[in-house]
C-alpha positions in Angstrom: -12.4 -12.2 -28.9 -12.5 -14.9 -26.3 -9.4 -12.8 -25.2 -10.7 -9.7 -24.6 -13.6 -11.9 -22.0 -10.8 -13.3 -20.4 -9.1 -10.1 -19.7 -12.9 -8.6 -18.8 -13.1 -11.0 -16.2 -10.1 -10.7 -14.7 -10.1 -7.4 -14.2 -13.8 -8.0 -12.9 -12.5 -9.9 -10.3 -9.7 -7.8 -8.9 -12.0 -5.7 -9.3 -14.6 -7.1 -6.3 -11.2 -8.1 -5.0 -8.7 -6.0 -4.1 -11.5 -4.0 -1.4 -11.8 -7.2 0.2 -8.2 -7.5 0.8 -7.2 -3.8 1.4 -9.8 -3.3 4.2 -9.7 -4.3 7.6 -12.3 -4.5 11.0 -10.1 -3.5 13.8 -10.6 -5.0 17.2 -9.5 -3.8 20.3 -8.5 -5.8 22.9 -8.3 -5.0 26.8 -7.5 -7.3 29.4 -8.5 -6.8 32.5 -9.1 -8.6 36.3 -12.5 -7.9 37.9 -12.5 -5.3 41.3 -12.6 -7.1 44.3 -17.0 -7.6 45.2 -17.6 -7.2 40.9 -19.3 -10.6 39.6 -18.7 -11.5 36.2 -22.0 -11.3 36.0 -22.3 -7.7 36.5 -19.3 -6.8 34.8 -21.8 -8.3 31.8 -24.6 -6.1 32.3 -21.9 -3.2 31.9 -21.7 -4.3 28.7 -24.4 -4.8 27.6 -25.1 -1.5 28.4 -22.3 -0.3 26.5 -23.1 -1.9 23.7 -26.9 -0.8 23.7 -25.7 2.8 24.9 -22.5 4.0 23.3 -21.7 1.2 20.8 -24.2 0.5 18.7 -24.5 4.7 17.5 -20.6 4.7 17.7 -19.8 1.2 15.2 -18.5 -0.3 17.8 -19.2 -4.1 19.2 -17.9 -5.5 22.7 -17.3 -8.8 23.9 -15.7 -10.5 26.6 -13.4 -13.2 26.5 -13.1 -15.4 29.7 -9.8 -17.7 29.6 -10.4 -21.1 30.5 -7.4 -22.4 29.9 -4.5 -20.2 30.5 -1.9 -19.7 32.6 -3.9 -17.1 33.7 -6.8 -17.4 34.9 -7.4 -13.6 36.5 -7.2 -11.6 33.5 -10.8 -11.5 31.5 -10.0 -9.9 27.6 -12.6 -6.9 26.2 -12.4 -7.7 22.2 -14.2 -4.8 20.9 -14.3 -4.4 17.2 -15.2 -2.0 14.4 -15.8 -2.2 10.9 -12.1 -0.3 9.8 -9.4 1.4 12.0 -10.8 4.4 10.8 -14.3 4.1 12.3 -12.4 2.9 15.9 -10.5 6.1 16.2 -13.9 8.3 15.2 -15.6 6.3 18.0 -12.8 7.1 20.2 -12.3 10.2 19.6 -16.1 10.6 20.7 -15.3 8.3 23.4 -13.0 10.4 25.0 -13.9 13.9 23.8 -17.2 12.6 25.9 -15.3 12.0 29.6 -15.3 15.4 30.5 -19.0 16.3 30.8 -19.9 13.8 33.9 -23.6 13.7 32.8 -22.4 12.1 28.8 -23.1 8.1 28.9 -19.0 7.3 28.0 -19.2 9.1 31.6 -21.5 7.2 33.7 -20.3 3.8 31.8 -16.8 4.7 32.5 -17.2 5.0 36.1 -18.8 2.3 35.8 -16.4 -0.2 34.4 -14.1 1.6 37.1 -15.9 0.2 39.5 -16.0 -3.0 38.7 -12.6 -4.2 36.8 -8.9 -2.1 36.5 -7.8 -2.6 33.4 -4.1 -4.1 32.8 -3.3 -3.0 29.1 -4.5 -2.4 25.7 -3.6 -4.1 22.4 -5.3 -2.9 18.6 -5.1 -5.3 15.6 -6.3 -5.3 12.3 -8.1 -8.3 11.7 -8.1 -9.8 7.9 
């Protein structure tokens, strides 16, 4: 009887633990530099609009990391997160497909980003 309870407890613990290990948040990292004439405040206005106008509806949230101690104090880092890689993939497909429509929210946001910044590199990470 006691052994049976122990087995049930261990099984339950494993069932609760496995889904947490198997799922990982996804992080989209873009290194960028501000273009001449664009301030950090202006860039953050675009980021905030991105989050409100597009990110929330697509499960994507973005923040910006500004270096304080680094060998490169010019580049900044876009840190976009989704609950998992599948959500990121769906969001990316939605973003990319909408860029062909100049009246879409992604196309309008993209033009603002391009006017204000230049992307240097992009990386993706599973975050555990």
